[in-house]
C-alpha positions as CSV (number, residue, x, y, z in Angstrom):
1,M,-33.2,-1.3,-7.9
2,T,-28.6,-2.3,-7.2
3,D,-27.4,-6.1,-6.4
4,D,-27.7,-4.7,-2.5
5,G,-31.5,-4.1,-3.5
6,K,-32.1,-0.8,-2.6
7,R,-33.7,2.1,-5.7
8,Y,-32.3,5.4,-6.7
9,S,-33.1,7.7,-9.2
10,M,-30.9,9.3,-11.0
11,I,-28.3,11.1,-9.0
12,K,-27.5,14.7,-9.8
13,V,-23.6,16.0,-9.0
14,S,-21.5,18.5,-9.3
15,I,-17.9,17.9,-9.1
16,L,-14.8,20.3,-8.2
17,E,-11.4,19.4,-9.1
18,D,-8.5,22.3,-10.3
19,D,-7.2,19.4,-12.3
20,T,-8.7,18.6,-15.4
21,R,-7.3,16.0,-16.5
22,A,-8.8,14.2,-13.5
23,L,-12.1,16.4,-13.9
24,G,-12.3,14.8,-16.6
25,F,-11.5,11.5,-15.8
26,L,-14.4,11.2,-13.2
27,S,-16.7,13.2,-15.1
28,T,-16.8,10.4,-17.5
29,L,-16.7,7.8,-15.2
30,L,-20.0,9.0,-13.4
31,D,-22.0,9.8,-15.7
32,G,-21.7,6.0,-17.0
33,S,-22.7,5.0,-13.9
34,E,-26.6,3.9,-14.3
35,H,-27.9,5.7,-11.2
36,I,-25.4,9.2,-12.2
37,S,-25.7,12.1,-14.2
38,V,-22.7,14.4,-14.4
39,I,-24.9,18.0,-14.2
40,G,-21.2,20.1,-13.4
41,S,-17.6,19.7,-13.6
42,Y,-15.7,22.7,-12.6
43,A,-12.1,23.3,-11.9
44,S,-12.3,26.0,-9.3
45,G,-14.4,27.3,-6.3
46,E,-15.1,30.2,-7.7
47,E,-16.8,29.2,-11.0
48,A,-18.4,26.5,-8.1
49,L,-20.1,29.1,-6.1
50,E,-21.5,30.4,-9.1
51,H,-23.3,27.4,-11.5
52,I,-24.2,25.6,-7.8
53,P,-26.9,28.0,-7.5
54,Q,-27.6,27.1,-11.3
55,H,-27.3,23.7,-10.9
56,Q,-28.4,22.5,-7.5
57,P,-27.1,18.8,-7.6
58,D,-27.5,16.1,-5.4
59,V,-24.0,15.3,-4.2
60,F,-21.6,17.8,-4.7
61,I,-18.0,16.2,-4.9
62,S,-14.9,18.5,-4.0
63,D,-11.2,18.3,-3.4
64,L,-9.9,20.9,-0.6
65,N,-7.2,22.1,-1.7
66,L,-7.4,24.3,-4.8
67,P,-5.5,27.2,-5.8
68,G,-7.9,30.7,-4.9
69,I,-11.0,29.9,-2.8
70,S,-10.6,27.3,-0.6
71,G,-12.3,23.4,-1.1
72,I,-13.6,23.7,2.6
73,E,-14.5,27.9,1.7
74,V,-16.5,26.5,-1.2
75,I,-18.2,23.5,1.3
76,R,-19.2,25.8,3.5
77,Q,-20.5,28.2,1.5
78,V,-22.5,25.9,-0.5
79,K,-24.3,23.9,2.7
80,A,-24.7,27.6,4.1
81,Q,-27.4,28.1,1.2
82,F,-28.0,24.7,0.1
83,E,-28.7,22.3,3.4
84,K,-29.9,19.7,1.2
85,I,-26.7,19.1,-0.9
86,D,-25.4,16.0,0.1
87,I,-21.4,17.2,0.6
88,L,-18.6,14.7,-0.9
89,V,-14.8,15.7,0.0
90,L,-12.1,13.7,-2.8
91,T,-8.8,14.7,-1.8
92,M,-5.6,13.5,-1.7
93,H,-5.9,14.9,2.0
94,D,-5.3,12.7,5.0
95,E,-3.9,15.4,7.2
96,W,-6.2,16.0,10.6
97,S,-5.7,19.1,9.7
98,Y,-8.2,19.3,6.6
99,I,-10.8,16.3,8.0
100,M,-11.9,18.1,10.6
101,P,-12.4,21.0,8.8
102,A,-14.3,19.8,6.4
103,F,-16.6,17.4,8.2
104,K,-17.3,21.1,10.2
105,A,-18.2,23.0,7.8
106,G,-20.6,20.4,6.1
107,A,-18.9,17.7,4.3
108,T,-20.4,14.0,4.4
109,G,-18.7,12.4,3.7
110,Y,-14.1,12.1,3.3
111,I,-12.7,9.4,0.5
112,L,-9.0,10.1,-0.2
113,K,-8.0,9.7,-4.3
114,G,-6.7,6.6,-5.0
115,T,-9.9,5.0,-3.8
116,R,-11.1,2.2,-6.1
117,P,-13.8,3.5,-9.6
118,A,-16.7,1.2,-8.2
119,E,-15.7,2.4,-4.6
120,I,-16.1,5.8,-5.3
121,I,-19.6,5.1,-7.1
122,E,-20.8,3.5,-4.1
123,S,-20.1,6.4,-2.2
124,I,-22.5,8.2,-4.0
125,L,-25.0,5.9,-3.7
126,S,-24.7,5.3,0.4
127,I,-24.5,9.4,0.5
128,R,-28.2,9.6,-0.9
129,N,-29.5,6.7,1.6
130,G,-28.6,8.7,4.3
131,G,-24.6,7.4,4.7
132,A,-21.4,8.6,5.4
133,P,-18.6,7.3,3.7
134,M,-14.8,7.6,4.6
135,S,-11.6,5.8,3.7
136,P,-10.4,3.6,6.6
137,M,-8.4,6.1,8.0
138,I,-10.6,8.5,8.0
139,A,-13.5,7.1,10.0
140,R,-10.5,5.2,12.8
141,N,-9.4,8.7,13.6
142,L,-12.7,10.6,13.8
143,I,-13.8,7.3,15.8
144,K,-10.4,8.3,18.4
145,E,-11.6,12.2,18.2
146,L,-15.5,11.0,19.0
147,R,-14.2,9.2,22.2
148,G,-11.9,12.2,23.3
149,T,-8.7,10.7,22.8
150,K,-5.7,11.6,19.7
151,P,-6.6,11.2,16.6
152,E,-3.8,8.4,15.3
153,K,-1.0,10.0,13.8
154,Q,0.1,9.3,10.2
155,A,2.5,7.1,8.7
156,E,5.2,9.4,7.1
157,T,6.3,7.1,4.3
158,L,6.0,8.9,1.2
159,S,3.2,8.1,-1.5
160,E,4.5,6.1,-4.9
161,R,3.2,9.7,-6.2
162,E,5.4,11.0,-3.8
163,K,8.8,9.0,-4.1
164,D,8.3,9.5,-7.9
165,I,7.7,12.9,-8.0
166,L,11.6,12.9,-5.6
167,Q,12.9,11.3,-8.8
168,G,11.9,13.8,-11.1
169,I,13.3,16.6,-8.6
170,A,16.3,14.5,-8.3
171,S,17.0,14.6,-11.7
172,G,16.9,18.0,-12.0
173,S,13.3,18.2,-13.4
174,S,11.4,21.2,-13.2
175,E,7.4,21.1,-11.4
176,K,6.5,21.9,-14.9
177,T,7.8,19.3,-16.5
178,I,7.0,16.4,-14.3
179,A,3.2,17.9,-14.2
180,E,3.8,17.0,-17.7
181,R,5.4,13.0,-17.8
182,W,2.3,11.8,-15.0
183,N,-0.1,13.9,-16.5
184,I,-1.2,16.3,-13.8
185,S,-1.4,19.9,-12.5
186,Y,1.5,21.9,-11.5
187,H,-1.0,23.0,-9.3
188,T,-1.1,18.8,-7.9
189,V,2.4,18.3,-8.3
190,H,3.1,21.7,-5.8
191,A,1.0,19.7,-2.8
192,H,2.8,16.6,-3.7
193,I,5.8,18.8,-3.2
194,K,4.9,20.7,-0.1
195,N,3.3,17.0,1.5
196,I,7.1,15.7,1.1
197,Y,8.2,18.5,2.4
198,K,6.1,17.6,5.7
199,K,6.3,14.2,5.9
200,L,10.7,14.2,5.6
201,H,10.9,17.5,8.4
202,V,12.4,20.0,5.5
203,N,12.1,23.1,4.2
204,S,14.2,23.2,0.8
205,K,14.4,20.6,-2.2
206,T,18.2,19.9,-1.6
207,E,17.3,19.0,2.3
208,A,14.1,17.2,1.1
209,L,17.3,15.4,-1.4
210,L,19.3,15.2,1.4
211,K,17.2,13.4,3.8
212,A,15.5,10.9,0.9
213,R,18.7,9.8,0.3
214,N,19.4,9.2,4.0
215,E,16.2,7.1,4.3
216,G,16.7,4.7,1.3
217,Y,14.2,6.9,-0.6
218,L,17.0,7.7,-3.6
């Protein structure tokens, strides 16, 4: 029994995350929880779709922006085959173009990377107790959408990690070097750079550096 008085049987969890360091950290964190057992860790959507029929977790945690098959498509296929599996999105993407397709594909919860470890665990317990855990901004935008109003526009300010990556670009570092410095995958660095372009409304590293200097990021 947890502090809130609810009872939980052991929750079987599988995780899809292409950043192997993040996958290892999350697997270790969750498997060490009293109520959670990690039964599958996948670094690609293809691998997840191959093994989930065998593992059949209670909760499937999935990133969205993946090499190869997208997280959205993986969620859609998993939910189509196994309706009872609860799907929790864990991603860096707070854009509406990711949020709504994820829910339409079959996700029940949507939390952002950077969420405290204790809150990730609580989200898993919540989703198995019939809840729909969401980061605050995700929930706010969903309410606006259901009310028929335009979702709140996301702030265009750069995150701390995006600023770090900009500093790396400004110093002449390659994307591979930046990935090694911050212990993240090359794919994650590339995704951050795409977000930087989108937020600064530019199309190249040269334009990004110029705009970043003008706006005080460098």
